[in-house]
C-alpha angles and dihedrals in degrees: 000000000000126000111281114244124222120244112189118228110230119239116262116222119231142065114308090207094054113108112257094017111147104236117196125207128182129213120201135158098229146023131036134102127263131297097049106215102167095261122133090254095044105028125185127252111240091257091065091057091047096056106024109135102191103066116141128207112280095022115147127209116196119202119209133183122304124236096255121108093254094040095239125147113226143154137178099265095041090209103100096198115206115211102162124140114284108266134132095264128158123218107200135185105222096231126071125257114290093005105145088236097054113146107271120213113194091210136013142287115242106195105205090163124075129240104036135139119203116195139178105004135137109221113192131150103222092189098053093110109120091055100180136108091289099049108125091215097060091110096053116106140118111282136186139197132192120334095003128146127195106192131180096352134140118227119187142151101027130115086253121010093215133004138182131177126227096243087076133070141191095044120155129190104188132177095347129145117220125184145141092035123145143054145225121263134190089248101037145316115302137196140055140210090245124013111184132169092199121234135321116281092199110122088348092287090154091069092063099026111034125174109252128200106184142157091008129143113214124179147141096026124150103248124355123004098216117003128184108191140146107148133247093341089067139225118285129197101353117157123188109184139166093358130146111213120174147159099009121172093043103121096074134026109274127179091217124014118236129238121287089217122023129176105188108202170252084092129198122189094338126157133207106180139166097345130149124216135177141181128183113255093280136116107286143156112251123243108275137209109192101357093235094309128102132298128204119190093347125175120202112165144150097358119153104214112159087165089065138270127219125191126195126228119269142087118323134189085201136352108172150083091065130137113221106179146021114288119258113226093031114253122172120247125193124186120195121191121194108222109180093314099321126094127238105197134192114193118195102191097187090155090057094229120176091231135016132200119233118205111218096176093113095050114096114250097008102130134162113282095023119132117232137179117231111208125193102214092209087073100022102179100034112034100071132133133176125230139175118237110242128226090273091054091250137126130200121233128194117235093186109125089219089064094056140061137199126223118247110234123233121241144065118299093358119151121230106233121238122253110257092213137146093020099045139013135177120203142177113211115195138172120261 
């Protein structure tokens, strides 16, 4: 990664003490005079943002580059625990999602305080290399409590990319990319892209405040892609929507690959809706809603799962519109999700064409003549090409394996996943 550049946040007129005033703080790893007050001239260290007790609702904290040569934020524990006062505060990396100069955190954010939004960060544990039962970083991952949103972040090289416990509610993971998470253990392989326990069942909080995993791309993790699991008490209020989850169980040799999406029941008011999954043509467990337990008020609809989908008996609001197997005869299928004006795209190239056409007409702001960047998520920072949207609001994408690459994972005894081309590709298409 390149050194992160500094973009100054303009001053906002008004009275900082006035209720509802949008106060802006900056965090930076160098420069500034004492005392550090969070201004552009005297920015905070990260520890000030983690423990500040006077946040007000709507405050914003902008992170800029650190003072190291590569611009990465890091510390010894890698956990970066936030214990500030509960207020609706946003922590924002100052570059947009998938910009090559996104703010890079060598470690995770563990949000122990409620009511936070975390946007536009790369979270990666650079030292997660041993990846066995004795690795001291096995307990480092991104974590959320009540009323917390992680949006447009990248989470890679942890035991679990993201985790939340079921004593919390109103947690959202939105538009994030999670890959290369997991490790090897003496008993089995461990670790998932997303490991969620759903939402709190106390006083039926999950009905008003579910846990939502949406618009995420999850791939090449060690065990499950997205797993909802608690145990015999069951999962409450978990919604997985508009996600692309593919080729899980690829970091270590496995006799049978695990599910890309798994809801491990009993399930109560859970939703699996409008997702796309894929596995190479290998022996794998299907995606699973309930795992042969019970389902109450389930919703399973409009999922494209050619790698299989199993649903458990119970009561359903809806269980239909799903695809359970590869098409015969082969007919291409392309799914385009609009995620705040960028496209998350799953291409099922069953016809093995050299190129496919992607229709961007339903993605906000994608108009003829506009220049976009097409990113192959399997090599996120390298495999990028630009294109111009044609008069039909479409772009052409190569499915030739020779035109694409796959990132090599970090760690000891880690397998490099196969390219999924030409049969399948997953892309992010963003404005330039």
